[in-house]
N, C-alpha and C positions, 0 to 999 in steps of 0.2 A: 481337232476340233473334240470338245467332250458330247459324247452322245446322251442324251436328255431324256433316252426312253427308259420307264421305268423297267426294272427287273422285277421279274415272275416273285422272287424272293419279297424282293422291297413291297409288291402289294398283297401280295400272304400274308406279310406282317401288318401293313396298314388294313386288312379287313380283318385280322382278327382278332386285332385292339378294338377298332368301328365294334367289334361284336359284344366284346365285354363292356362296351359304353354306348350302348342303344342310343340316350337322349342327345349325346353328343352326332354319333352318325346320322341322327334324322335332323337334326339341327333347331332341337327341342329350345323353346326360352326357358323353361326350366329349369336350366343348365346355369350357372350362374358367369359372368364373362371371364372370369376370373381365376374357376376352375379349368374351365375349356381352354383357356391360352396355356393355362399348367401344361392340360392332357397336349393339347398338340405342341408344345415345346417339346416337351420328352420323347413322341412319336416320331419331329422333326429328328432328334437328336441320334434316334434307333434308327431309323430310316439312310439316314445320311454316314452311318457307321457300313451300311452292308453298301455303299456306292464304289462307285460312281453309276447312276447321277446324282448329285446331291442338289439338296434345295432348299430356299425359305420355309419359313413355317407358312407364310401367306401362298408358295407356290405347292407347297404337300397339300394346304386347304384346297387350292382348287383342283388338282389331281384329281379329289375325293370329290369334291362338287360337279366336277367335268364327267366322272364315270357316271354318276347319279340320272345325269341328264340324259346322257348319252342310251342308256339304257330303259329311260323315260321314255326318250322318241324312240324306240324300237317298239315297244309297248303299244304308244301311239298309234304307229304303222301297221302293226297285227293286228289290232283291235277296228281299224279302217279296211284293212285284209279282209278277215273275220267277216263283217259284218256287210260286204261286199253284197250284191247278187249279179250272177254272171260264170260264162268262163276266163280263162287268160291263165300266164303262166305264175306259178307260188312264188308269192313274195317275201313270204312268213320269214320273220328272223329267228333265231334259233337263242339261246343262253350256254352258255358254259357254269359250269362249276360256282364259278366267282360272282359269276353275275347272276345264278339266280341264290347264291346264299345273301345278295344287297338286295334284291329284291321283296325275298324275304324278311329282311331286317328292316328296311327302310319302308315297307308297305306300299309298295310303287305300282301293286295291284290296283289297289283301292283309290290311290292317287289318280292315277290316268281313268278307271272304271269306278265313277263316284256310283253309278246304279246298282255298282254290286256286282256285275256279270264278269265270268272272268276267261278272258279270252284267250288260250291257249295254243302253243306252239304248233301242236298236232296238226296234220291236215291232211286229208285222204290223195291219193297221189303220189305223196309224198315215199318215196324209198329208200332215203340214206340212211342206214340204220344208227348214225352219227348223230343227229338230229337230238337236239335234249327237249322236255317239255318241261314249262314252267307250272309246278303244281301249287297253284292258291287253292284258299279254303273255301268252298261255294256250298248252294242249295242244288238240291235238283230240279228246284224250278229255273236256275238259272243256264241251265244245260242246253235252252230252245235258241236262243241267239247266239251262242256259238256254232251250230253249226252251219256247215259250208259245204254249197256241192261241190265236189271233184271235177280236174278236167273230164275224167272217162265218162261220167256221166251225163256229162253235156254236151260231149260227143256222140252217146248214142240218143239222147234224147235229139238231135240233131239231126239223124239219118232217120230216127223214127218217126217222125215230121214231115219228111219228106218236102217240105216247104220253104229248106233254108233259113228256120227261124228255129233257135231253143225254144224248151219250153221251162216255165220258170219252177222256180222249187217245190213250190206249192202244187202245182200241179203232178211233180216226181211225188212228192210224200205223198197223196192221194193214191198215185197207181201203188204204193209201196214200195216203190224200188230203194230209198234212202230209208227204209225201216232198220236193213242188218245196220246200217253206218252208226241211227241213231242208239240201235240196243248198244253196240259198243261203247259210245261214247257214255251210257247211262251204266254200263258196267263201270268204265274206266272211273266213272266220278261216286260210284257206289265204294270203289275201291278206296280212292283218295279219300273219299269223308273216313271210308272206315281206320283208314291210317291218321285222321287228323283228329279221329277220337281217342286213341290209341295215344297220339304223343300229349291232347289234352288231360287224360288219365294220368300219363307218369309225369306232367307238369303239376297237376294237383300231388299229386301222390308227391311229389321232392319238394312243393311249394309246405305243404303237412308236415314234414320233416324239419325244414328249415325251420317253421315257427315252433315245432316242439325242441329244437338246439335253443333256439333262440329264448324260449321259456326258460327252460334249463340252464342258459348262461347266464340270464336275470336273476333267477334264482341264489346263484354260484356268488355272482355279484353284489347281492344283499348281502348273502353269508358275510363275504372277506367286508363288507362295512362295518358288518357288525360286530367283527370282530376285531376290526382296526380303533372301534370305538370305545369295545371294552380294553382292549390295550392301553390304548391313551389315558382312560377313568383310569387303571390300572399304576399307571407308570406315575400319573396326579396322586397316587394315593400313596403310594412308596414315597415321594420325594416328600411330602407332605407329613411322614411317618420320619422320614430322615429328619427332616427339619425340627420337629418336634425333638427330637431325640438329642440333637444337638444345641437346641435350646435348654432341655433338662441340662444334661452335661456340663453345659457354660454356667447352669445355675448353681449344679453343687461345686463344681471347682471356687466359683465365686463364695461360698460358703465356707469351703475349708478353708479359703485363704483368709476370710475373717476370723475363724476360731483361733487359726495359728496367730490372728496378727492380737487377738485378744489375748491368745494365752503367752504370747511374747511379754506384751506392757501387762501382765498381771506377775510374771516371774523378774520380770526388772524392777519393779514396783519393789517387790520383797526382797531382791536382791540392795533395792535403794536403804528398807527400810531395816536390813539388819545388819545393813555399814554404819547406820546412823544409832541402832541399837550398842553394838560394838563399840563405835567411838565412846559414845556414851560411857557405857561398863569399864570404859579405860580410864576417863579423866574421875 
C-alpha cells in the first residue's frame, strides 16, 4: 500500500513555491483562475517527481489548505490559553520553522487576532529550550493582553494566602511580583520591533533598487523601440531608392532601345534609297 504521508522535501518545495507566489498561497481573488490552475499544475508535477506519494492537483491543494487550517487552530488555541486566568498545565503549541514561515506568509496572526494582539508561544514555566516562538509584528501596547501568570507564581500565591485560594493576576501585579516578567516581555518585544524595523528598512531599500532597475529597463526599452523605428524608416528609404534607381534604369534602357530602333530604320531607308539610286543610274 502506497504511503500517503508527504515527504519533507516535497513540503519544503511546496512552501518555497508558495513564498514566491504569496497571492496564490493566501488564496487571493486578485489572481486569475487560469493563472492559479497553471501554477498548481506545475507544482503538482514537480512534487510528484519527488514522490511517492503522488497526488492530483486537487489533493496537493488540499494538503496546503489543511496545513494552514492546522496552524490557524494552533494559534486560536494559544490565544485562548494566553488570555485565560488561573493556573494549570502549559498546553501552548510550539511551531517549527516551516510553520513559522507559513504564519508570516499568510498573515495568520492577523486572521486569528483581529484586534491586533500577538499571542506568542513563549510562556513562563516552560523549560524546553527547543520550543520556538512565533514573532509577529506588534506594538508595545499589545504586550499587556499577552501576559499570563505562570504556574510557579500561582503556587506561591496559594501558599502566601493560607486560605487555599490563589490570588488574581491583578493583585500579583500590584505587589510587583509580576514586574520582572513584564520587563522581560517588554525587552523581547522591543528587540522584535527593532528587528522588524531593520527588515522594513531592508525591504524599502530593496524596493527602491527594484524601482531604479525598472526605470533603467524602461529607458532601455524605449531606446530599443526608437532604434527599431529608425531601422525600419532607413530600410524603407533604401527600398524606395532602389525602386527609383530600377525605374531610372528601365527608362534609360527604353530610350537606348528607341534610339537603336530609330537609327536602324534610318539606315535601312538609306540603303533602300541608295539601291533605288543605283538602279536608276543603270537604266
